[in-house]
C-alpha positions as CSV (number, residue, x, y, z in Angstrom):
1,M,102.6,115.8,36.5
2,N,98.9,115.3,38.0
3,F,98.4,115.4,41.7
4,V,98.2,111.2,42.3
5,K,101.8,110.5,40.0
6,C,103.3,113.5,42.4
7,V,102.0,111.6,45.9
8,V,103.2,108.2,44.5
9,T,106.7,109.6,43.2
10,L,106.7,111.4,46.9
11,A,105.9,108.2,48.7
12,W,108.7,106.1,46.6
13,L,111.6,108.7,47.4
14,A,110.3,108.2,51.0
15,G,110.7,105.0,51.3
16,I,114.1,105.0,49.4
17,G,115.2,107.0,52.3
18,F,114.7,104.9,55.0
19,A,115.0,101.6,54.0
20,P,119.0,101.5,54.5
21,A,118.2,102.8,57.9
22,L,115.7,100.1,58.6
23,A,117.9,97.1,56.9
24,E,120.9,97.8,59.4
25,P,121.3,95.3,62.2
26,S,121.9,96.5,65.2
27,V,124.6,95.6,67.5
28,T,122.4,96.0,70.7
29,G,122.0,92.6,72.5
30,R,123.4,89.6,73.9
31,W,125.9,87.9,72.0
32,A,128.2,84.6,73.1
33,A,130.3,82.1,71.0
34,D,128.1,79.4,71.6
35,P,124.2,78.7,73.0
36,A,125.1,77.7,76.0
37,S,127.4,80.6,76.9
38,C,123.8,83.2,76.7
39,A,122.8,81.7,80.2
40,F,125.7,82.7,82.6
41,F,126.3,86.3,83.8
42,G,128.4,85.1,86.8
43,N,130.6,83.3,85.3
44,A,133.4,85.5,83.7
45,A,135.2,83.1,81.6
46,Q,131.5,82.1,80.1
47,S,129.7,85.0,80.2
48,P,127.8,86.6,77.2
49,L,129.3,90.0,75.4
50,I,126.1,92.3,76.5
51,V,125.8,95.9,74.5
52,T,123.2,98.6,75.2
53,D,123.2,102.0,74.4
54,S,124.9,102.9,77.0
55,A,126.8,100.4,78.0
56,V,128.5,97.4,77.4
57,R,129.6,94.2,79.5
58,W,132.3,91.5,78.7
59,H,134.0,88.9,81.1
60,E,135.3,90.6,84.3
61,D,134.7,94.1,82.5
62,A,131.5,96.4,83.4
63,C,132.0,99.5,80.7
64,R,130.3,102.5,80.3
65,I,130.6,104.0,76.5
66,A,132.6,107.1,76.0
67,R,132.9,107.7,72.3
68,V,131.0,106.0,69.7
69,Y,131.6,106.1,65.8
70,K,130.6,104.1,62.7
71,T,132.6,103.5,59.9
72,G,131.4,101.3,56.9
73,D,129.2,98.8,59.0
74,T,131.8,98.2,61.7
75,V,130.9,100.3,65.0
76,H,133.6,101.6,67.1
77,I,133.4,102.0,71.0
78,Q,136.0,103.6,73.0
79,A,134.4,102.1,76.7
80,L,135.5,103.1,80.3
81,C,135.6,100.1,82.0
82,W,136.3,99.0,85.3
83,G,136.8,95.5,86.4
84,N,139.9,93.1,88.2
85,A,142.2,95.1,85.9
86,G,141.4,98.2,87.5
87,E,140.1,101.3,85.5
88,R,141.0,101.7,81.9
89,S,139.9,102.5,78.7
90,V,139.2,99.9,75.8
91,P,138.9,100.1,72.8
92,V,135.8,97.8,71.2
93,S,134.6,97.4,67.1
94,L,131.6,95.7,66.5
95,R,130.3,94.6,62.8
96,P,127.5,92.2,61.8
97,H,128.2,90.2,59.1
98,G,125.8,87.3,58.1
99,G,123.8,86.7,61.7
100,K,127.2,86.9,63.5
101,L,129.1,89.8,65.4
102,A,132.5,90.3,64.8
103,L,133.9,91.1,68.0
104,T,137.4,93.1,68.7
105,W,138.5,93.9,72.5
106,D,141.0,95.7,73.3
107,R,142.8,95.4,70.4
108,G,142.4,91.5,70.7
109,R,140.3,89.5,67.7
110,P,138.7,86.6,70.2
111,G,136.5,85.7,67.2
112,D,133.0,86.2,65.7
113,L,130.1,85.5,68.7
114,R,126.2,84.6,67.5
115,R,123.0,86.9,68.9
116,C,121.8,84.7,72.1
117,E,118.1,83.6,71.9
């Protein structure tokens, strides 16, 4: 194999290795059931889900991410939350699909959310 073919093959293999990582949708950001809810912040009942690398905030709960792992395309978070119910541990699951985010919060499934613009 000559030098040019070797370089082309290595470039192609590197591209295959990085393509899936770049194609994965991110769950970080602001998510809401409808676009009007994206603007709310103080109203706990209508506030959007906010996901960062280290925290999750939804309704009355402000949470620190204690543990995160992924199974398939679902991100599972063990969140340590403070809110009206006091301090508690909350399991959260986030699964991006078709431009939406399937949310499971504290074992309840409130529905699909859309990314806020």
